[in-house]
N, C-alpha and C positions, 0 to 999 in steps of 0.2 A: 272438481274444479275449486268448489268453495274451500277444501281443507288445503288444496295446494296453495292457493293464494294466502290463506292465514298463515301457513307455516313459512312460507318463503319470505314473506313480509316481516316476520318477527325474528328469523335468523339474522343474528348479527347486530340487532338493535342494541345490544348491551356491549357492543364493542369497546375495548378498553382505550382505544385511541380516541374515541368520540368524547366530545365535551359539550354537554347541553348547556343551553344559554340559562342564565339565572332568571327568574320571573321579574326581576326589576329592569331587565333589559328587554326593550320592544324590538321586534324584528320586522322589518319592511323590506321586501323584496323588489328591487329595481334593476332593470336592464344596465349593464355595464359595470355593476358593482362586482366586488369579488368576496367569496365567502371563504372562511379559513378551512385548511383541509380537515381540521377536527370537528367541523360544524355538524350539530346533531339536533338543532331545533331546540325546543323547550321540553324539559322532562314532563312526559304526561301524568305520571304519579303525582309530581308536585302540583300540577294544574288541578288534577282532580281533588287533591286534598285541600287546596285553597278554596275551591268551590264548594266543597263538603262542609266547610265552617260555616256557611250561610245557612240559617236555620229553614226547614221548609215550611210549608203552609199548613195552619192548622184551622180547626173548625170556626174559630172566632175572627178569621181574616177573610175577607172577600178576594176574588180573583184579581180584581183591579189593584186593590192593597198589596196584595202579595207580589205582584209584578212590579208595582212602583217601588216596594222595599227591596226586591232582588235586584232591581236596576241600580238603585244607590248602593247596595252592599257590593256589587261587581265593581263599580266605579271606584270604590275605596280600597280595592284588592291592588297588588303589585301591578306596575305599569303595562306590561305586556298583556294581562288578562283586562284590565281596565280600558285600555285603548283599542282592543281588538287587533293586536299585533303580535300574535301567536305563530310561531312556525313548527313545522314537522317536515322530518326527512333528514338524511345525512349524505355524506360523501362516499359512502360504501355501496357499491354495485353488487348485489347479490345475483346468483346465476339465474334463477328463475325470474327475477325482476328487470333483467336486461331485455327489454321488449323495443328498443329503438332499431329500427331497421331503415335502411336508404332506399328510396324508391328513385331509380335513376331515370325512369320515364318522366316522372313529374319533377325531378330535381328537388327533393325534400326528404327529410328524416320524418318518420311517422313512429309514434311511440304510444302504447297502451299505458296511460299514467294512472287511472283510476279504474277499479273493479265496482261494478253498480249493483251487484245482485246477491250480496250478503243480506241474510234475513234474521229478524227478531220478531219479538211479539208485535211491535208497532208497525212492522212492514219492512220493505227492502231499504238498505242504505248503502252508502260507499265508506269503507273505512279508511281512515289514516292511522296505520298500527304504530304503536309507541313501545310498548315494553310487556314482556312476560316476567311476572315477578315470582311466581311460584310454579313449579313442575313435579309431578310424582308419578312414577312409573311403577306399576305393580301388574299381578295377574291373578285369576282365580279360575275355578273349574266351573263351567256352565253347562247346563243340561237343557235341551229344547223338549218341545212337546211329544217328540218321538222317542225319547229316551236317549238320544245321542249326546255324549258329553265331549267337552273339548276345553282346553285351556284357554282363556280369553285375556289377552293383554288389556290392561286399563290404563288410560293416561287422564290425570286431573291436572288442569292448569288454572292459572289466575292471571288475567291480561288486561291491559289498559289500551284504550284507542279513542279516536275521535269519530263520531258517527256523523254523516252528512246524508240527510234524507234524500232518497233517490229521485222522487218526482220533481222536486224543487231544484236539484242540482241539474237534471236534464233540461229543465227550462232554461236555466242560466246558461248552460253550456251551449244550447242551441241559438243563443243570443250573442256568443262570444267568438270573434274571428280568430281563426286558427285552430279551434277546438271542434270535434265531431264526436258523435255518439251513435253507437248501433243499439243502445239501451242494454248493453251488457257491460261495455267499457266505454271510458272517455279517451279518446285518441288526440293527441297533440301533432300539429302540423308545423315543421320547421324548414322553411326554404333554406336551401344552401347548393351552391355549385359543386359538381362532382370532386373537383380538385380540392376544395376545401373539406368536403364530407369525409374523404378517406382519412385525414388526420384526426377526425372525431369519432371513428369507429372505437365502439367499446368505452367510450369516455363520457357519455351523456347519461344523466339521471334528472329526477324531478324532485323539487322541494315545493311545500305548500305554506300558504299563510292563511290563517283562519281567525275567527272570533266566535266566542261562546254566545248561544242564545239559549231562551228558556225551553225546557226546564233546567238547564245547566248541567245536570249529571243524572245518569240513570244507571241501573244494573239489571242483568239478566244472566241466566245460565244456559248455555248451549249444551244439550246432551244427545249423544247418539249411542243407542243401545245395540249389542251385537245381534246380527242375523246370520242366515245360512251364508249368504254372499259376502258379508262382512263381518267376521267374527271379532270385532273390536269393541271396547267400551271407551267413551271419550266424553269427557265433562269440562266444560271451560267457564268458569266464573268471569264473566265481563263486566268490566267498569267503563262506561260510556262518558265522554265528555260531547254534549250535544253541540254541534257546531255549524257554521256557516263559511264555506270556502270563499275566500276573498281573491287569491291569486295562486296561480300555478307558475313556478318557474323552471326553466331548462338550464341546467347547470353542467359546466364541463369539470368533472371531478379532478382532472390533473392539475388546473390551474385556479379552480374555484370561481371562474368568471360566470356571471349571470348572462346567459346569451339571449334568453327570450323570456319575457313575462306576459302571461294571459291574464287579463284583469276580468273577473267575473261580475256581472252586475247584481243588482238589488232584488232579482226576481226570487231569490230563496227565502 
């Protein structure tokens, strides 16, 4: 399940038709506004690199002093980062991402908009995927403890994403009307009459507005080594932008119209 979400979310992120917003342009999601067909949010590599320019804490700086310096440094970065008006998502609907289903009994669309159970050293988080910048496919011959040998496919990747801590996000979702969670996904509810719902079939997607929070950026490497049941070798050098989710917007990809915005509280 974890790998399916990761691969599906990253496929198509580098679409030639997509046009990432410059960091000098803030992005605020509001109902009734229209996003361009080339909308692709802000480039997460650019966001990560801008935050990486802020020196980290050293032994001569207290936690309080470091926090104050970092806050001032973020405020001096390009507008989208400084104001907490960063966006992620695009007008491209990929196969496994098309989770919007109509419930005729309740007269509403229901969509799984976030997956909550990605894991790293610091615990579970919900990812907003951005970009795969490197990918290398190779193979080698591996031998297990019983002397059985097999050719092992190996995948090495480098990815950029926003990490939203699971616990805080679940708390915020539970206080946001129109959002639900089963602790594995965040589900959005969009009321709509059947006559209107038919025309939106296959046209709904979600985009996100977020801000950066301490420690701003982190790195980790996800590794999966070959086993008898899964004879594959996988390594993902992950670059995380530490974030707080502000808004989830449901968008009609055909017109770019923002149909609904769910605004999350400050519980994160």
